[in-house]
C-alpha positions as CSV (number, residue, x, y, z in Angstrom):
1,M,29.2,45.3,109.1
2,T,32.2,47.5,108.6
3,R,32.1,51.0,110.9
4,V,33.3,53.9,108.9
5,A,34.0,57.1,108.8
6,G,33.8,60.0,106.0
7,I,34.8,63.5,106.5
8,D,33.9,66.0,103.8
9,C,35.5,69.4,104.0
10,G,33.7,71.9,101.5
11,T,34.2,75.3,101.1
12,N,31.7,76.3,103.8
13,S,31.3,73.1,106.1
14,I,32.9,70.5,107.1
15,R,30.7,67.3,108.0
16,L,31.3,63.9,109.6
17,L,29.5,60.5,108.8
18,V,30.4,57.4,110.7
19,A,28.0,54.4,109.8
20,D,28.1,51.1,109.9
21,V,28.3,49.3,105.8
22,H,26.9,45.9,105.1
23,P,29.0,44.3,103.0
24,E,26.7,42.5,100.7
25,T,23.8,45.2,100.0
26,G,26.0,48.4,100.6
27,E,23.7,49.5,103.3
28,L,24.1,52.6,105.3
29,I,23.1,52.3,108.9
30,E,24.0,55.8,110.1
31,L,25.5,56.1,113.8
32,D,26.5,59.9,114.0
33,R,26.0,62.7,111.3
34,R,27.0,66.2,112.1
35,M,28.0,69.5,110.4
36,T,30.2,72.5,111.4
37,I,30.2,75.5,109.6
38,V,33.8,76.7,109.4
39,R,34.0,78.7,105.9
40,L,37.6,77.5,104.9
41,G,37.3,79.1,101.9
42,Q,37.0,82.7,103.4
43,G,38.9,85.0,100.9
44,V,40.1,82.1,98.7
45,D,38.7,83.4,95.7
46,K,40.4,87.1,95.8
47,T,43.8,85.8,97.8
48,G,44.3,82.2,96.5
49,R,45.3,81.4,100.2
50,L,43.8,79.7,103.2
51,A,43.0,82.0,106.0
52,P,45.1,81.4,109.2
53,E,41.8,81.7,110.8
54,A,39.3,79.9,108.6
55,L,42.4,76.9,108.8
56,E,42.0,76.9,112.8
57,R,38.0,77.1,112.4
58,T,38.2,73.9,110.5
59,F,41.1,72.3,112.9
60,A,39.1,72.7,116.0
61,A,36.2,70.9,113.7
62,C,38.6,67.9,113.1
63,R,39.9,67.9,117.0
64,E,35.8,67.6,118.0
65,Y,35.1,64.5,114.8
66,A,38.6,62.8,116.0
67,E,37.0,62.3,119.4
68,V,33.7,61.1,118.0
69,I,35.2,58.4,115.9
70,R,37.2,57.0,118.8
71,E,34.2,56.8,120.8
72,L,32.5,55.1,118.1
73,G,35.5,52.9,117.2
74,A,35.2,53.4,113.2
75,E,37.7,51.1,111.4
76,R,38.7,53.2,108.7
77,I,38.3,57.1,107.9
78,R,38.4,59.1,104.2
79,F,38.6,62.8,104.7
80,V,37.7,64.1,101.3
81,A,38.7,67.9,100.5
82,T,36.6,69.5,98.0
83,S,36.9,73.2,96.2
84,A,38.6,75.5,98.4
85,S,41.9,73.5,99.4
86,R,41.9,72.6,95.4
87,D,42.5,76.2,94.9
88,A,44.8,77.4,97.6
89,E,48.2,77.9,97.2
90,N,49.0,77.3,101.0
91,R,47.3,74.0,101.1
92,A,49.8,72.0,102.5
93,D,49.0,73.9,105.7
94,F,46.0,72.3,105.5
95,V,47.0,68.6,104.8
96,N,49.6,68.9,107.4
97,G,47.1,69.9,110.6
98,V,44.5,67.4,109.0
99,V,46.9,64.7,109.8
100,E,48.1,65.4,113.0
101,I,45.0,65.9,114.3
102,L,43.3,62.5,112.5
103,G,45.7,60.3,111.5
104,V,44.4,60.7,107.8
105,E,45.7,62.8,104.7
106,P,42.9,64.3,103.0
107,E,42.4,63.6,99.8
108,V,41.8,67.0,97.4
109,I,39.8,65.6,95.1
110,T,38.9,66.5,91.5
111,G,35.5,67.9,90.2
112,D,34.8,64.7,88.5
113,Q,35.5,62.3,91.5
114,E,33.5,64.7,93.6
115,A,30.6,64.2,91.0
116,E,30.9,60.7,91.2
117,F,30.4,60.8,94.9
118,S,27.6,62.7,95.3
119,F,25.6,61.0,92.7
120,T,26.4,57.8,94.5
121,G,25.3,59.0,97.8
122,A,21.9,61.0,96.6
123,T,20.3,58.3,94.4
124,G,21.0,55.5,96.3
125,E,18.0,55.1,97.7
126,L,15.5,56.3,94.6
127,H,14.2,53.8,92.6
128,G,12.9,53.7,88.6
129,D,15.0,53.6,85.3
130,D,14.6,57.5,85.1
131,R,17.6,59.4,84.2
132,R,18.8,62.0,86.9
133,L,20.2,65.2,86.9
134,V,22.0,65.5,90.7
135,V,23.1,68.9,91.4
136,D,25.1,69.4,94.4
137,I,25.4,73.4,95.2
138,G,28.4,73.8,97.4
139,G,30.4,77.1,98.7
140,G,32.8,77.2,96.1
141,S,31.5,74.9,93.1
142,T,28.5,73.4,91.7
143,E,28.7,69.9,90.1
144,F,26.3,68.6,87.4
145,V,25.8,64.9,87.1
146,V,23.4,62.9,84.9
147,G,23.3,59.4,85.3
148,N,20.5,56.7,86.3
149,K,22.3,53.8,88.1
150,H,25.6,55.0,87.2
151,V,27.2,58.6,86.3
152,E,26.9,59.1,82.3
153,A,28.6,62.4,82.3
154,A,29.9,65.0,85.0
155,R,31.4,68.6,85.1
156,S,32.4,70.5,88.2
157,V,32.2,74.6,87.4
158,D,33.2,77.0,89.9
159,I,29.9,78.7,91.4
160,G,28.7,78.5,95.1
161,C,27.0,80.5,97.3
162,V,30.4,81.5,99.1
163,R,32.2,82.5,95.8
164,L,29.4,84.4,94.4
165,T,28.7,86.6,97.5
166,E,32.5,87.3,98.0
167,R,32.7,87.8,94.4
168,H,29.5,90.2,93.9
169,V,27.5,91.1,96.9
170,R,28.2,94.5,98.9
171,H,25.0,95.3,100.2
172,D,22.4,94.1,102.3
173,P,20.1,93.1,100.6
174,P,21.8,92.8,97.6
175,T,21.3,95.3,94.7
176,A,19.9,94.4,91.4
177,E,23.2,95.0,90.2
178,E,24.8,92.7,92.2
179,V,21.8,89.9,91.7
180,A,22.2,90.3,88.2
181,A,26.0,89.6,88.5
182,I,25.5,86.4,90.3
183,R,22.8,85.5,87.7
184,A,25.0,86.3,84.9
185,D,27.9,84.0,86.4
186,V,25.5,81.3,86.9
187,R,24.5,81.3,83.1
188,A,28.1,81.3,82.2
189,A,28.8,78.5,84.0
190,L,25.4,76.7,83.3
191,D,26.7,76.9,79.4
192,L,30.4,75.5,80.1
193,A,28.5,72.5,82.6
194,A,25.9,71.6,79.4
195,E,29.1,71.4,77.0
196,A,29.7,68.3,79.1
197,V,26.6,67.4,80.8
198,P,23.4,67.0,78.8
199,I,21.4,68.9,81.9
200,D,18.6,69.3,79.8
201,T,17.8,66.0,79.3
202,A,17.0,64.5,82.6
203,E,13.6,63.5,83.7
204,T,14.2,64.3,87.2
205,L,16.1,66.8,89.0
206,V,17.5,65.8,92.2
207,G,19.0,68.5,94.5
208,L,21.7,68.5,97.2
209,A,23.7,70.3,99.7
210,G,22.9,73.2,102.5
211,S,21.5,75.9,100.0
212,V,18.9,72.8,98.4
213,T,17.9,71.9,101.5
214,T,17.5,75.1,103.4
215,V,15.6,76.1,100.4
216,A,13.2,73.3,100.9
217,A,13.1,74.0,104.6
218,I,11.6,77.6,104.2
219,A,9.4,76.0,101.5
220,L,8.2,73.6,103.8
221,G,7.2,76.2,106.7
222,L,9.3,74.5,109.4
223,P,9.6,75.7,112.8
224,E,13.0,73.9,113.1
225,Y,15.2,72.3,110.7
226,D,13.9,68.6,110.6
227,S,16.0,66.5,108.1
228,E,14.0,63.7,108.3
229,K,11.1,66.3,106.6
230,V,13.4,67.7,104.1
231,H,14.9,64.4,103.0
232,H,12.9,63.1,100.1
233,S,10.6,66.3,99.8
234,R,9.6,67.8,96.5
235,L,10.4,71.2,96.0
236,S,8.0,72.8,93.4
237,A,10.1,75.0,90.3
238,A,7.1,78.1,92.2
239,Q,8.6,77.1,95.6
240,V,12.4,77.6,94.6
241,A,11.0,81.3,92.9
242,E,9.1,82.5,96.2
243,V,11.8,80.9,98.3
244,T,14.3,83.1,96.6
245,E,12.3,86.4,96.0
246,R,11.8,86.4,99.6
247,L,15.4,85.9,100.6
248,L,16.6,88.6,97.9
249,A,14.2,91.2,99.8
250,S,15.2,90.2,103.1
251,T,17.9,91.6,105.3
252,H,20.5,90.0,107.4
253,D,18.7,90.2,110.0
254,E,15.4,88.5,108.6
255,R,17.3,85.9,107.3
256,A,18.9,85.2,110.7
257,A,15.2,85.5,112.4
258,I,14.2,82.2,110.0
259,P,14.6,79.4,112.2
260,V,15.6,77.0,109.7
261,V,18.5,79.3,108.8
262,H,21.5,77.9,110.1
263,P,23.9,81.0,111.2
264,G,26.5,80.1,109.1
265,R,24.2,80.3,106.0
266,V,22.8,83.4,106.8
267,D,24.9,85.7,104.6
268,V,25.5,83.5,102.1
269,I,21.8,81.5,101.2
270,I,20.9,84.1,98.8
271,A,23.0,83.4,96.2
272,G,23.0,79.9,97.1
273,A,19.1,80.1,96.5
274,L,19.7,82.3,93.0
275,V,22.0,79.2,91.9
276,L,19.1,76.7,92.6
277,R,16.6,79.0,90.7
278,E,18.8,79.6,87.6
279,I,19.2,75.9,87.3
280,V,15.5,74.6,87.8
281,E,14.8,77.4,85.2
282,R,17.3,76.6,82.7
283,V,16.6,72.8,82.4
284,G,12.8,73.4,82.9
285,A,12.3,71.2,85.8
286,R,8.6,71.5,87.4
287,E,10.2,70.3,90.4
288,V,13.4,69.3,92.9
289,V,13.5,66.2,94.8
290,V,15.8,67.3,97.6
291,S,18.2,65.0,99.0
292,E,19.9,64.6,102.6
293,H,22.0,62.4,101.1
294,D,25.2,63.4,99.2
295,I,28.8,63.6,98.6
296,L,29.2,62.4,102.5
297,D,27.1,59.3,101.9
298,G,29.2,58.3,99.0
299,I,32.6,59.1,100.7
300,A,31.4,56.6,103.4
301,L,30.2,53.9,100.6
302,S,33.5,54.5,99.2
303,V,35.5,53.3,102.7
304,A,33.9,50.2,102.7
């Protein structure tokens, strides 16, 4: 076994997975998995820079993760940074801070690399020969990947729950005009994705990341978030629409009172749900297979 640590730093959250990886089967044995909402992408869409307070929140989480990695004795670490740090003018400040704390340089990966990791992590436990469309809805971008055992086509587009919320939402709940603006952006991005990825041809839709898992947990009516119940649950198209409509009609306080909604997602879950709903409707999917395993698992496997 090789003990590895994978870190995924996105626009909204930073996550850590420490796991043992079997050298022959590639099986991951999870030792520690955690997530912290740091909102690294705060204001990036508008200013083009990482905010000082966002950097400090991220570095605080990195210090916590460094301690966990030391305690568990991971032999190798890979730190992957996605959309927000790709876009920022001052990303050198981010890189230097991570190196100082963790001793590894964050890899600011391309959207295509992000898609590859997401697909590998999400589909490793799925069986069958069906073609899959894996959709990873992040804070700043969304990845679309089609394939079975291997990636056939992938595209990353700049729609995500944080980016769309900051760009369009000024009221609580959002107005009809704000919702229409979000949907217009998502539909334009879907057209762009479809130029590179045959999104209408897959037999199975697999959904990843916090927006999808949160919508699933709400649909399941869970009294508290339970990753085992969410993982590989099946979310019907009708449930996606129903939860989205419920969120669209809710205030910030009403969303905060839903026990499965993480405090860091309260203000962005509406946009995330809208992205998911538009995707489901565009591809004509009857259901979404929800996966708790995603880019983080793909990163850990790549380390080994």
